[in-house]
C-alpha positions in Angstrom: -54.9 -6.5 -16.1 -54.7 -7.4 -12.4 -52.7 -10.6 -13.2 -50.3 -8.6 -15.4 -49.7 -6.0 -12.7 -49.2 -8.8 -10.2 -46.6 -10.4 -12.4 -44.8 -7.1 -12.9 -44.8 -6.4 -9.2 -43.4 -9.9 -8.4 -40.6 -9.3 -10.9 -39.8 -6.0 -9.2 -39.7 -7.7 -5.8 -37.4 -10.4 -7.0 -35.0 -7.7 -8.5 -35.1 -5.8 -5.2 -34.4 -9.0 -3.2 -31.4 -9.7 -5.4 -29.9 -6.2 -4.6 -30.6 -6.6 -0.9 -28.6 -9.9 -0.8 -25.5 -8.2 -2.1 -25.5 -5.8 0.9 -23.5 -7.1 3.9 -24.5 -4.8 6.7 -23.8 -5.3 10.4 -26.5 -3.9 12.6 -25.0 -5.2 15.9 -22.9 -2.0 16.4 -25.1 0.9 17.4 -22.5 3.6 17.9 -23.5 7.2 18.5 -22.1 10.7 18.9 -22.0 13.7 21.2 -21.5 17.4 20.4 -20.4 20.4 22.4 -21.7 23.7 21.0 -20.3 27.2 21.6 -21.1 28.4 25.1 -23.0 31.6 24.2 -24.3 34.0 21.5 -20.9 35.7 21.3 -18.8 32.6 21.3 -17.6 31.9 17.7 -15.6 28.8 18.6 -16.0 25.6 16.7 -18.7 23.0 17.3 -16.8 19.9 18.6 -18.3 16.4 18.3 -17.0 13.0 19.2 -18.0 9.6 17.8 -16.6 6.0 17.6 -17.7 4.9 14.2 -16.8 1.2 14.6 -15.5 -0.9 17.6 -12.2 -1.6 15.8 -11.4 2.1 15.3 -10.5 4.7 17.9 -12.9 7.5 18.6 -12.8 10.5 16.2 -13.1 14.2 17.1 -14.9 16.5 14.6 -14.3 20.2 14.8 -16.8 22.2 12.8 -15.7 25.8 12.0 -18.5 28.1 11.2 -19.8 31.7 10.7 -23.1 33.5 10.6 -24.4 34.6 7.2 -24.5 38.4 7.5 -27.8 38.6 5.6 -30.1 35.9 7.0 -28.0 35.0 10.2 -28.0 31.3 9.3 -25.1 29.3 10.6 -22.8 28.3 7.7 -20.3 25.4 8.3 -17.0 26.4 6.7 -15.0 23.3 7.3 -14.8 20.0 9.3 -11.5 18.9 10.8 -11.4 15.2 11.8 -8.7 13.6 14.0 -8.3 10.5 16.1 -8.9 10.9 19.8 -5.5 11.6 21.4 -3.9 12.9 18.2 -3.2 16.6 17.6 -3.1 16.6 13.8 -6.3 15.9 11.7 -6.2 13.1 9.2 -8.9 14.7 7.1 -10.2 18.3 6.6 -13.4 18.8 4.6 -13.6 22.4 3.3 -16.6 22.2 0.9 -19.3 21.3 3.4 -22.2 23.1 1.7 -24.2 23.3 4.9 -26.3 26.2 6.0 -29.1 26.1 8.6 -31.0 28.3 11.0 -29.3 28.7 14.4 -32.2 26.8 16.1 -31.0 23.6 14.5 -28.4 22.1 16.8 -25.0 21.7 15.1 -26.5 22.1 11.6 -28.0 18.7 12.0 -24.6 16.9 12.4 -25.2 13.2 12.7 -23.2 10.0 12.7 -25.3 7.2 11.3 -24.7 4.1 9.2 -26.4 5.1 6.0 -25.0 2.3 3.8 -25.4 -0.5 6.4 -21.8 -1.7 6.4 -21.3 -1.5 10.2 -19.4 1.9 10.1 -21.0 5.2 11.0 -21.1 7.8 8.3 -21.4 11.6 8.6 -24.1 14.0 7.5 -25.0 17.7 7.8 -28.1 19.5 6.8 -27.4 21.2 3.4 -30.3 23.5 3.5 -33.9 23.9 4.8 -36.4 24.4 2.0 -39.7 26.2 2.4 -41.6 22.9 2.2 -41.1 19.6 4.1 -38.2 18.5 1.9 -34.8 18.5 3.6 -31.5 18.0 1.8 -28.3 16.7 3.5 -24.6 16.6 2.7 -23.3 13.0 3.2 -19.8 11.6 3.7 -19.5 7.8 3.9 -16.6 6.1 5.7 -14.4 4.2 3.3 -12.6 1.3 4.8 -10.2 1.2 1.9 -9.2 4.9 2.0 -9.6 5.3 5.8 -11.5 8.6 5.4 -14.9 10.0 4.8 -15.9 10.2 1.1 -18.7 12.4 -0.2 -21.7 10.7 -1.9 -23.3 13.1 -4.3 -26.1 10.6 -5.3 -27.2 10.3 -1.7 -27.1 14.1 -1.4 -29.9 14.3 -4.0 -32.4 12.2 -1.9 -34.7 14.4 0.2 -35.5 13.7 3.8 -33.9 10.2 3.8 -34.6 7.7 6.6 -32.4 4.6 6.9 -33.8 1.2 7.9 -31.1 -1.3 9.0 -33.6 -4.2 9.1 -34.6 -3.9 5.4 -31.4 -2.1 4.4 -33.5 0.4 2.5 -33.6 4.2 2.3 -37.0 5.8 2.6 -37.6 9.3 1.2 -40.8 11.1 1.9 -41.2 14.1 -0.5 -43.6 16.7 -1.6 -43.3 18.4 -5.0 -46.4 20.7 -4.6 -49.5 21.2 -2.4 -51.2 18.6 -4.6 -48.5 16.0 -5.1 -46.2 14.1 -2.8 -45.1 10.6 -2.0 -42.5 8.1 -0.8 -39.5 6.7 -2.6 -37.6 3.5 -1.6 -33.9 3.0 -2.4 -31.4 0.2 -2.0 -27.7 0.3 -2.4 -26.0 -1.0 -5.5 -22.4 -0.7 -4.6 -21.8 2.9 -3.7 -24.9 4.1 -5.5 -28.5 4.4 -4.0 -30.9 3.0 -6.6 -34.6 3.9 -6.7 -36.6 0.7 -6.6 -40.1 1.7 -5.6 -42.3 4.9 -5.6 -45.7 5.7 -4.4 -47.0 9.1 -5.7 -50.1 10.7 -4.4 -52.0 13.2 -6.5 -54.8 15.3 -4.9 -57.6 16.5 -7.2 -59.7 18.5 -4.8 -60.1 17.8 -1.1 -62.0 14.5 -1.5 -60.1 12.8 -4.3 -56.6 11.4 -4.1 -55.0 8.9 -6.6 -52.0 6.9 -5.6 -49.8 5.6 -8.4 -47.2 2.8 -7.8 -43.9 2.4 -9.7 -41.3 -0.3 -9.4 -37.8 -0.8 -10.9 -37.9 -3.5 -13.6 -35.2 -4.2 -16.1 -33.2 -1.2 -15.0 -36.0 1.4 -15.3 -38.9 2.6 -13.1 -42.2 1.4 -14.5 -45.8 2.0 -13.4 -47.2 -1.2 -11.7 -50.5 -0.1 -10.3 -52.9 2.6 -9.3 -55.6 3.1 -6.6 -57.0 5.5 -4.0 -54.8 7.0 -1.3 -55.2 5.4 2.1 
């Protein structure tokens, strides 16, 4: 049984390595962003951010129009207007942002980060804050061909994603209930994040926890092992 699981795991690792080789990221460019929020509680002006997403492109200005939800007083982002620094007219306006967050979260979690490891910064906002630890984001990836930011619905479905430029993997730490949680690992297959590994912890009482391992083999996720949680 152990030899069979080892062989299955080795096959999964080889498949993951093959995907990783097809990704051509550039981690030399760090980039970054700065944001200026409205001055006070009564200021309903836009949130203004600036970022240079790649050394070969000019800096971009992002203007986030927003309003407060009349019921829960969360900040709702209505639209994002994006223009080149020094230009008056925007080259892109995103009207369906789907972002709502409590006011204590700066700029609704606006970030410029290279989520697909191609050397260009991408944009994300918090979509919503759930009651548990899971956080969903709205993501727009920079397209070199279209010269604009393009929504990625598949990435939007991944909870609490962390992006590792060294392994070129996405880590998602999730919890489905008080008794079950885990971590998922994704890699990019073209423009689609693909789940390649899962470790799911199941608690049966305070002293017993079982960890089940899954790996992507032959295009589907298969159980490859089981043990105690560490």
